[in-house]
C-alpha positions in Angstrom: 10.4 33.8 171.6 7.3 35.8 173.2 5.4 38.6 171.6 7.4 41.3 173.5 10.3 40.2 172.0 9.1 39.9 168.6 7.8 43.4 168.9 11.1 44.7 169.8 12.6 43.2 166.2 10.2 44.4 163.8 10.6 47.0 161.4 8.9 49.0 158.7 5.3 49.5 158.5 3.5 47.8 161.5 0.0 47.0 161.9 -1.2 46.2 165.4 -4.7 44.6 166.0 -5.9 44.2 169.6 -2.4 44.8 171.2 -2.1 45.8 174.5 -0.6 48.9 176.1 3.0 47.2 176.6 3.2 46.1 172.9 2.3 49.4 171.6 4.8 51.0 174.0 7.2 48.6 172.6 6.5 49.6 169.1 6.5 53.3 170.1 10.0 53.3 171.1 11.2 50.8 168.3 13.1 53.4 166.3 12.9 50.9 163.2 9.2 51.1 162.8 8.4 53.9 160.3 4.6 53.7 160.9 2.6 52.0 163.7 -1.1 51.7 163.1 -3.0 50.5 165.9 -6.7 48.9 165.6 -9.0 48.2 168.4 -6.4 49.0 170.7 -6.9 48.5 174.6 -5.6 52.2 175.6 -8.2 54.2 177.3 -6.3 57.5 177.1 -7.7 60.6 175.8 -6.1 62.3 172.4 -3.9 65.4 173.6 -1.5 67.4 171.5 1.3 65.1 172.5 -0.5 62.1 171.3 -1.3 63.7 167.8 2.5 64.0 167.5 3.2 60.1 168.0 3.1 57.7 165.0 0.2 55.9 166.2 -3.1 55.9 164.7 -6.1 54.1 165.3 -8.5 52.8 162.4 -11.4 50.7 162.2 -11.1 46.9 161.4 -14.1 47.3 158.7 -12.0 49.6 156.6 -8.8 47.7 156.8 -9.0 47.1 153.2 -9.6 50.7 151.9 -7.0 52.4 154.3 -4.1 49.7 153.1 -3.1 49.5 149.6 -2.0 46.0 148.3 1.2 44.8 149.8 1.5 48.0 152.1 2.2 46.8 155.7 5.4 44.7 156.6 4.4 43.4 159.8 1.0 42.7 161.3 0.8 41.6 165.0 -2.9 40.6 166.2 -4.5 39.1 169.4 -6.8 36.6 168.3 -9.6 37.8 170.7 -10.1 41.0 168.7 -10.1 39.2 165.3 -12.5 36.3 166.1 -15.6 37.6 164.7 -14.1 38.9 161.4 -11.7 35.7 160.6 -14.0 35.2 157.6 -12.8 38.5 156.0 -9.8 38.9 157.8 -7.7 36.1 156.1 -8.0 37.4 152.8 -7.7 40.9 153.9 -4.3 40.3 155.9 -2.8 38.2 153.0 -3.7 41.3 150.8 -2.2 44.1 152.8 0.8 42.2 154.2 3.9 41.7 152.1 6.0 39.9 155.0 4.8 38.2 158.0 1.9 38.2 160.3 1.9 37.2 164.1 -1.2 35.7 165.6 -0.5 35.5 169.5 -3.1 34.1 172.5 -4.3 31.2 170.4 -5.1 29.1 173.2 -7.9 26.6 171.6 -6.2 24.0 169.5 -9.1 23.5 167.2 -9.3 27.2 166.5 -5.6 27.3 165.6 -5.7 24.1 163.0 -8.8 26.2 161.4 -6.4 29.4 161.1 -3.7 27.3 159.8 -6.0 25.9 157.0 -7.4 29.0 155.9 -3.8 30.3 155.4 -2.5 27.2 153.8 -5.1 27.8 151.0 -2.7 30.8 149.9 0.7 29.0 149.8 1.9 30.8 152.9 4.7 29.4 155.4 3.1 28.7 158.8 5.4 28.1 162.1 4.4 27.5 165.7 6.6 30.2 167.6 4.8 28.9 170.7 1.8 27.0 172.2 -0.2 30.2 171.5 1.5 32.1 168.8 1.7 31.3 164.9 4.0 32.9 162.5 2.7 33.5 159.2 4.8 34.5 156.4 3.0 35.9 153.5 5.6 37.0 151.2 4.7 34.4 148.8 1.1 34.4 149.0 -0.7 34.8 146.0 -4.8 36.6 145.8 -7.2 36.4 143.3 -10.9 37.6 143.6 -12.4 34.6 142.4 -10.5 32.3 144.8 -11.4 34.6 147.5 -15.0 34.5 146.6 -14.9 30.4 146.3 -13.5 30.1 149.9 -15.6 32.4 151.5 -18.9 30.6 149.8 -17.0 27.2 151.2 -16.7 28.7 154.5 -20.2 29.9 154.7 -21.7 26.8 153.7 -19.5 24.9 156.1 -20.3 26.9 159.1 -24.2 26.7 158.0 -23.7 22.8 157.9 -22.3 22.7 161.2 -25.1 25.0 163.0 -27.7 22.7 161.3 -26.0 19.5 162.6 -25.7 21.0 165.8 -29.6 21.8 166.1 -30.3 18.4 164.7 -28.1 16.8 167.5 -30.0 18.7 170.3 
C-alpha cells in the first residue's frame, strides 16, 4: 500500500508534515477529512481568496504541541526528510497529539528506521512496516508521562554525545 492510497483512506483530523502537492490534493479531495493541517508543505503558491476558504492550514513545527491539544489529531502523515532534525522532540509530541495512527514515509536508511522504531517502542506503540520505506505506528494505546519523556531526552542526548566523542577519537 503506497502513501497515496493511504491518504485516500484517512478520515477525521489529519496533520500532514512535509507532504508533497499530490498528497495534499488527495487530502483536500477526500470528503472524510474534517480538518487538514499542513506543516512545511512543498507548495509554492501564494495565498489567494480561494485558498483561504480551503480546509488547509500551515503551521510551524516548533509550535506543534501548542497548536494541537492532547489526543486531538486522528492521523499524521509525515515525510522523514522534514522531521529528521526535530526527531528528538517529534516522537514525544506526536504521541501527545495523535490518538490513532502515524504514517512515516520516505525511510530509506535502515539504521535510521531501526532508531525510530526503538524510540516509538518505548511508549508501547504498535509498529508495522507497510513497505520498505513506510512505517505505520498505532498510537491508540500509547501512554505519555512528563518524567518518562524527560528521562528519554536525557538518555538520547547522552547517547548522541557519546557517539560524537567516539567519532572524534577514532578520526
